Backbone as CSV, one residue per row, in Angstrom:
resi,resn,N_x,N_y,N_z,CA_x,CA_y,CA_z,C_x,C_y,C_z
1,MET,-8.758,-13.635,-5.809,-7.682,-14.574,-5.579,-8.210,-15.708,-4.696
2,GLU,-7.833,-16.896,-5.027,-8.277,-18.072,-4.272,-7.800,-18.007,-2.818
3,SER,-8.624,-18.493,-1.922,-8.285,-18.442,-0.495,-7.085,-19.326,-0.147
4,THR,-6.741,-20.251,-1.008,-5.602,-21.143,-0.749,-4.288,-20.626,-1.339
5,ALA,-4.322,-19.522,-2.075,-3.139,-19.033,-2.789,-1.961,-18.728,-1.854
6,ILE,-2.236,-18.159,-0.704,-1.148,-17.812,0.214,-0.484,-19.078,0.752
7,SER,-1.292,-20.027,1.191,-0.734,-21.290,1.705,0.022,-22.047,0.629
8,GLU,-0.498,-22.042,-0.574,0.189,-22.721,-1.675,1.547,-22.088,-1.950
9,THR,1.623,-20.772,-1.873,2.903,-20.087,-2.070,3.860,-20.415,-0.933
10,ALA,3.368,-20.414,0.285,4.218,-20.772,1.432,4.735,-22.205,1.282
11,ASP,3.876,-23.123,0.860,4.298,-24.510,0.655,5.342,-24.609,-0.457
12,TRP,5.152,-23.836,-1.517,6.118,-23.827,-2.614,7.475,-23.316,-2.115
13,LEU,7.441,-22.235,-1.339,8.694,-21.700,-0.790,9.402,-22.746,0.077
14,GLU,8.633,-23.425,0.914,9.220,-24.447,1.780,9.873,-25.560,0.963
15,ALA,9.214,-25.965,-0.113,9.745,-27.040,-0.952,10.956,-26.602,-1.781
16,HIS,11.099,-25.289,-1.995,12.146,-24.790,-2.883,13.180,-23.897,-2.198
17,VAL,13.168,-23.826,-0.875,14.095,-22.925,-0.192,15.549,-23.232,-0.549
18,ASP,15.925,-24.491,-0.638,17.303,-24.832,-0.994,17.638,-24.374,-2.413
19,ASP,16.701,-24.536,-3.333,16.924,-24.108,-4.710,16.978,-22.582,-4.824
20,ILE,16.158,-21.896,-4.041,16.172,-20.432,-4.055,17.498,-19.924,-3.508
21,VAL,17.905,-20.444,-2.361,19.162,-20.017,-1.740,20.362,-20.482,-2.566
22,GLY,20.214,-21.596,-3.261,21.274,-22.089,-4.136,21.301,-21.396,-5.485
23,LYS,20.391,-20.453,-5.685,20.277,-19.680,-6.917,19.921,-20.541,-8.129
24,ASN,19.241,-21.647,-7.896,18.786,-22.517,-8.980,17.371,-22.176,-9.425
25,VAL,16.610,-21.494,-8.561,15.242,-21.085,-8.853,15.111,-19.621,-8.459
26,ALA,14.674,-18.805,-9.404,14.492,-17.379,-9.124,13.192,-17.164,-8.347
27,LEU,13.265,-16.301,-7.363,12.081,-15.958,-6.586,11.231,-14.980,-7.387
28,ASP,9.949,-15.237,-7.479,9.019,-14.392,-8.230,8.424,-13.352,-7.285
29,THR,9.051,-12.190,-7.220,8.569,-11.136,-6.322,7.209,-10.611,-6.764
30,GLY,6.942,-10.650,-8.058,5.644,-10.193,-8.542,4.506,-11.030,-7.976
31,ALA,4.707,-12.338,-7.897,3.679,-13.223,-7.338,3.493,-12.971,-5.843
32,ILE,4.603,-12.780,-5.141,4.517,-12.485,-3.698,3.786,-11.164,-3.481
33,ASN,4.170,-10.151,-4.246,3.538,-8.836,-4.091,2.051,-8.876,-4.433
34,ALA,1.669,-9.668,-5.412,0.245,-9.797,-5.760,-0.552,-10.377,-4.587
35,LEU,0.022,-11.363,-3.917,-0.634,-11.926,-2.723,-0.794,-10.862,-1.649
36,LEU,0.267,-10.102,-1.430,0.246,-9.072,-0.390,-0.752,-7.965,-0.719
37,ASP,-0.823,-7.583,-1.990,-1.790,-6.559,-2.392,-3.224,-7.052,-2.205
38,ALA,-3.455,-8.350,-2.390,-4.796,-8.920,-2.224,-5.283,-8.860,-0.778
39,LEU,-4.377,-8.677,0.164,-4.759,-8.572,1.575,-5.462,-7.250,1.875
40,ASN,-5.273,-6.259,1.021,-5.888,-4.932,1.163,-5.535,-4.230,2.467
41,VAL,-4.321,-4.444,2.932,-3.853,-3.764,4.143,-3.323,-2.377,3.797
42,LEU,-2.646,-2.269,2.670,-2.030,-1.015,2.248,-2.872,-0.340,1.165
43,PRO,-2.944,0.988,1.175,-3.755,1.667,0.163,-3.142,1.672,-1.238
44,ARG,-1.824,1.453,-1.326,-1.129,1.410,-2.618,-0.465,0.048,-2.770
45,PRO,-0.055,-0.302,-3.988,0.674,-1.564,-4.163,1.907,-1.616,-3.270
46,VAL,2.157,-2.771,-2.682,3.238,-2.925,-1.711,4.589,-2.556,-2.307
47,ALA,4.810,-2.819,-3.577,6.107,-2.522,-4.201,6.438,-1.031,-4.144
48,THR,5.421,-0.164,-4.140,5.686,1.279,-4.104,6.299,1.704,-2.770
49,TYR,6.020,0.977,-1.726,6.549,1.323,-0.416,8.040,1.018,-0.300
50,LEU,8.526,0.059,-1.065,9.932,-0.323,-0.981,10.851,0.750,-1.542
51,ASP,10.343,1.535,-2.498,11.132,2.625,-3.081,10.964,3.933,-2.315
52,MET,10.021,3.989,-1.424,9.720,5.192,-0.659,10.825,5.470,0.360
53,ALA,11.105,6.738,0.602,12.057,7.106,1.655,11.504,6.632,2.999
54,GLN,12.396,6.186,3.862,11.969,5.670,5.162,11.185,6.716,5.953
55,GLU,11.609,7.975,5.896,10.898,9.010,6.647,9.481,9.210,6.105
56,LYS,9.309,9.115,4.787,7.975,9.255,4.198,7.100,8.063,4.579
57,TYR,7.662,6.854,4.509,6.897,5.672,4.900,6.494,5.769,6.374
58,TYR,7.384,6.227,7.222,7.084,6.368,8.646,5.879,7.290,8.844
59,GLU,5.833,8.359,8.066,4.750,9.338,8.197,3.457,8.902,7.514
60,ASP,3.571,8.175,6.401,2.410,7.939,5.548,1.883,6.510,5.482
61,GLY,2.511,5.560,6.150,1.993,4.210,5.990,2.418,3.224,7.042
62,SER,3.472,3.523,7.750,4.020,2.588,8.713,3.093,2.392,9.909
63,SER,3.101,1.179,10.427,2.407,0.912,11.694,3.342,1.200,12.871
64,HIS,4.530,1.698,12.563,5.534,2.121,13.551,6.102,0.954,14.352
65,ASP,6.274,-0.165,13.672,6.865,-1.332,14.307,8.247,-1.658,13.751
66,LEU,8.506,-1.323,12.501,9.821,-1.563,11.909,10.827,-0.559,12.457
67,ASP,12.068,-0.990,12.560,13.135,-0.082,12.961,13.566,0.714,11.738
68,LEU,13.037,1.925,11.618,13.364,2.831,10.524,14.248,3.938,11.072
69,ASP,15.231,4.369,10.285,16.095,5.438,10.767,15.505,6.812,10.474
70,GLY,14.403,6.852,9.743,13.735,8.114,9.473,14.412,8.931,8.399
71,GLY,15.396,8.377,7.742,16.139,9.130,6.744,15.573,9.026,5.350
72,LYS,16.366,9.507,4.425,15.965,9.515,3.022,16.260,8.197,2.312
73,ALA,16.947,7.278,2.984,17.228,5.971,2.390,15.908,5.254,2.114
74,PRO,15.841,4.478,1.036,14.583,3.786,0.731,14.278,2.682,1.730
75,VAL,13.020,2.365,1.829,12.562,1.288,2.702,13.255,-0.019,2.330
76,SER,13.608,-0.187,1.075,14.264,-1.426,0.627,15.602,-1.679,1.307
77,GLU,16.148,-0.684,1.989,17.418,-0.857,2.690,17.266,-1.196,4.173
78,VAL,16.036,-1.335,4.639,15.780,-1.667,6.039,16.224,-3.106,6.304
79,HIS,16.938,-3.299,7.398,17.416,-4.638,7.765,16.444,-5.366,8.678
80,ASP,15.615,-4.647,9.380,14.650,-5.231,10.313,13.514,-5.883,9.535
81,ARG,12.980,-6.952,10.084,11.784,-7.594,9.537,10.795,-7.771,10.685
82,LEU,9.539,-7.494,10.429,8.474,-7.756,11.392,7.772,-9.014,10.916
83,MET,8.116,-10.138,11.522,7.588,-11.426,11.087,6.291,-11.763,11.811
84,VAL,5.286,-12.138,11.036,4.030,-12.635,11.597,4.314,-14.044,12.094
85,ASN,4.099,-14.294,13.387,4.427,-15.626,13.888,3.248,-16.394,14.478
86,HIS,2.068,-15.758,14.575,0.923,-16.474,15.154,-0.348,-15.666,14.902
87,VAL,-1.463,-16.366,14.810,-2.770,-15.722,14.757,-3.705,-16.507,15.666
88,ASP,-4.539,-15.784,16.396,-5.577,-16.432,17.197,-6.763,-15.488,17.287
89,GLY,-7.819,-15.949,17.874,-8.988,-15.104,18.021,-10.265,-15.897,17.877
90,VAL,-11.349,-15.173,17.637,-12.672,-15.765,17.498,-13.203,-15.381,16.122
91,LEU,-13.121,-16.328,15.196,-13.505,-16.032,13.812,-14.970,-15.633,13.649
92,PRO,-15.916,-16.322,14.289,-17.312,-15.913,14.086,-17.574,-14.461,14.492
93,GLU,-16.779,-13.954,15.393,-16.953,-12.568,15.836,-16.009,-11.623,15.101
94,ASN,-15.266,-12.145,14.119,-14.304,-11.366,13.346,-13.264,-10.672,14.236
95,GLU,-12.923,-11.316,15.305,-11.939,-10.762,16.236,-10.698,-11.659,16.212
96,ILE,-9.653,-11.168,15.591,-8.417,-11.939,15.520,-7.249,-11.070,15.971
97,HIS,-6.175,-11.739,16.347,-4.975,-11.058,16.818,-3.756,-11.758,16.214
98,PHE,-2.914,-10.969,15.601,-1.642,-11.486,15.108,-0.566,-11.158,16.117
99,THR,0.408,-12.028,16.234,1.591,-11.702,17.034,2.782,-11.672,16.083
100,TYR,3.774,-10.905,16.477,4.909,-10.601,15.617,6.201,-10.691,16.414
101,ASN,7.295,-10.837,15.703,8.596,-10.654,16.328,9.538,-10.033,15.299
102,HIS,10.543,-9.370,15.818,11.539,-8.721,14.968,12.641,-9.706,14.614
103,GLU,13.078,-9.640,13.378,14.187,-10.457,12.900,15.129,-9.552,12.121
104,ASP,16.418,-9.709,12.329,17.431,-8.981,11.567,18.172,-9.996,10.717
105,VAL,18.059,-9.869,9.406,18.680,-10.832,8.503,20.116,-10.432,8.129
106,TYR,20.650,-9.426,8.815,22.004,-8.937,8.529,22.939,-9.026,9.731
107,GLN,22.655,-9.862,10.687,23.483,-9.917,11.894,24.934,-10.240,11.589
108,ASP,25.186,-11.197,10.730,26.551,-11.578,10.354,26.689,-11.539,8.837
109,GLY,26.246,-10.459,8.209,26.156,-10.404,6.767,24.780,-10.895,6.363
110,TYR,24.402,-10.633,5.143,23.055,-11.008,4.697,22.861,-12.521,4.745
111,ALA,21.725,-12.945,5.304,21.384,-14.367,5.427,20.163,-14.658,4.554
112,PRO,20.363,-15.032,3.285,19.232,-15.249,2.386,18.288,-16.362,2.841
113,ARG,18.822,-17.422,3.421,17.962,-18.504,3.899,17.028,-17.992,4.998
114,ARG,17.539,-17.180,5.872,16.726,-16.625,6.963,15.615,-15.737,6.408
115,ASP,15.946,-14.911,5.405,14.919,-14.063,4.792,13.836,-14.923,4.148
116,CYS,14.224,-15.990,3.486,13.256,-16.892,2.856,12.376,-17.545,3.923
117,GLN,12.980,-17.954,5.021,12.216,-18.582,6.099,11.253,-17.605,6.762
118,ILE,11.673,-16.363,6.935,10.797,-15.336,7.514,9.569,-15.151,6.631
119,MET,9.801,-15.027,5.338,8.720,-14.847,4.377,7.806,-16.077,4.361
120,MET,8.402,-17.247,4.318,7.655,-18.501,4.266,6.785,-18.669,5.516
121,TYR,7.352,-18.430,6.681,6.607,-18.619,7.919,5.443,-17.632,8.015
122,ALA,5.692,-16.374,7.680,4.622,-15.374,7.712,3.493,-15.768,6.762
123,LEU,3.849,-16.233,5.576,2.816,-16.645,4.619,2.053,-17.870,5.107
124,GLU,2.705,-18.764,5.822,1.997,-19.922,6.410,0.918,-19.449,7.379
125,VAL,1.271,-18.501,8.244,0.310,-17.993,9.229,-0.840,-17.274,8.528
126,LEU,-0.508,-16.409,7.568,-1.540,-15.675,6.842,-2.400,-16.623,6.011
127,GLY,-1.771,-17.617,5.430,-2.505,-18.590,4.621,-3.499,-19.401,5.432
128,ALA,-3.149,-19.687,6.672,-4.064,-20.434,7.538,-5.361,-19.650,7.749
129,LEU,-5.240,-18.352,7.981,-6.432,-17.527,8.167,-7.208,-17.389,6.859
130,ALA,-6.503,-17.141,5.764,-7.177,-16.979,4.477,-7.917,-18.255,4.076
131,GLY,-7.330,-19.410,4.375,-7.965,-20.673,4.036,-9.256,-20.911,4.780
132,VAL,-9.363,-20.370,5.981,-10.556,-20.566,6.805,-11.570,-19.447,6.610
133,HIS,-11.063,-18.212,6.479,-11.964,-17.062,6.506,-11.886,-16.183,5.261
134,GLY,-11.015,-16.481,4.322,-10.852,-15.611,3.159,-9.982,-14.406,3.499
135,TYR,-10.116,-13.355,2.722,-9.228,-12.196,2.840,-9.831,-11.030,3.620
136,GLY,-11.024,-11.177,4.128,-11.749,-10.061,4.718,-11.208,-9.480,6.006
137,LEU,-10.474,-10.246,6.791,-10.040,-9.751,8.104,-8.657,-9.091,8.099
138,PHE,-7.924,-9.228,7.038,-6.553,-8.724,7.039,-6.482,-7.205,7.143
139,ALA,-7.322,-6.496,6.399,-7.238,-5.036,6.341,-7.329,-4.392,7.719
140,ASP,-8.156,-4.941,8.587,-8.361,-4.335,9.903,-7.473,-4.897,11.006
141,HIS,-6.753,-5.987,10.733,-6.041,-6.644,11.815,-4.542,-6.849,11.598
142,LEU,-4.092,-6.823,10.366,-2.683,-7.083,10.071,-1.923,-5.763,9.973
143,LYS,-0.764,-5.701,10.597,0.030,-4.471,10.591,0.675,-4.244,9.223
144,SER,0.648,-2.992,8.810,1.238,-2.634,7.519,2.723,-2.978,7.476
145,ASP,3.433,-2.818,8.569,4.864,-3.131,8.585,5.121,-4.619,8.366
146,ALA,4.190,-5.469,8.743,4.348,-6.906,8.494,4.219,-7.199,7.002
147,VAL,3.284,-6.540,6.343,3.104,-6.722,4.907,4.336,-6.214,4.163
148,VAL,4.801,-5.036,4.533,5.996,-4.471,3.902,7.210,-5.358,4.173
149,SER,7.288,-5.957,5.344,8.410,-6.845,5.673,8.464,-8.061,4.760
150,ILE,7.318,-8.633,4.447,7.297,-9.787,3.544,7.791,-9.371,2.163
151,ALA,7.295,-8.234,1.683,7.747,-7.726,0.383,9.233,-7.380,0.420
152,LEU,9.683,-6.847,1.538,11.097,-6.506,1.710,11.963,-7.759,1.680
153,SER,11.514,-8.815,2.334,12.241,-10.089,2.282,12.325,-10.605,0.849
154,ALA,11.203,-10.555,0.140,11.187,-11.048,-1.241,12.112,-10.227,-2.128
155,LYS,12.036,-8.909,-2.025,12.877,-8.039,-2.863,14.351,-8.226,-2.544
156,THR,14.684,-8.255,-1.274,16.086,-8.395,-0.876,16.641,-9.729,-1.356
157,LEU,15.874,-10.771,-1.200,16.300,-12.096,-1.638,16.467,-12.150,-3.157
158,ALA,15.502,-11.607,-3.891,15.584,-11.598,-5.356,16.764,-10.751,-5.833
159,ASP,16.978,-9.596,-5.196,18.131,-8.759,-5.552,19.437,-9.490,-5.277
160,TRP,19.495,-10.193,-4.155,20.691,-10.970,-3.815,20.933,-12.045,-4.872
161,GLN,19.879,-12.716,-5.303,20.033,-13.734,-6.349,20.617,-13.121,-7.618
162,GLN,20.134,-11.947,-7.995,20.619,-11.278,-9.200,22.078,-10.861,-9.063
163,GLN,22.447,-10.313,-7.905,23.847,-9.889,-7.681,24.785,-11.069,-7.734
164,GLU,24.400,-12.119,-7.076,25.249,-13.303,-7.036,25.381,-13.948,-8.415
165,ALA,24.302,-13.902,-9.202,24.328,-14.494,-10.533,25.224,-13.707,-11.475
166,ALA,25.317,-12.385,-11.237,26.114,-11.524,-12.113,27.610,-11.631,-11.843
167,VAL,27.994,-12.182,-10.706,29.419,-12.247,-10.343,30.141,-13.333,-11.077
């Protein structure tokens, strides 16, 4: 995958956020998930984690940063998002650090624009690193819960678009 693919997707999201939230443009979760899988942070495709029970994900893949209730409900029902908000470090030494913050997109009912912005911003940060250094540093430095959060934002937003379109 091209090193610019993540940034290009983030730029596309930024240019189309109104159309996505207005349900004029469908969000392509497959394209988002392909980008996330290319990061090689998770041992399985990211989409498989969204159907997994929260307790299983907590035991088998979570970085223990998402607020999971530990139950049998699927990960796709998690309201918490772990947003990547910054990266810094020393690239020649392959030493980088991501910073994160928690976002709840359900504070006053589902906020699709907020989910789109969370996904877009995280991809901007990840794209900046990929554009400079490629994909090699993600596996050892990016938290699995951040990757799952981006996929969760994409799935939730796409599902919301489908529900709203069917009404």
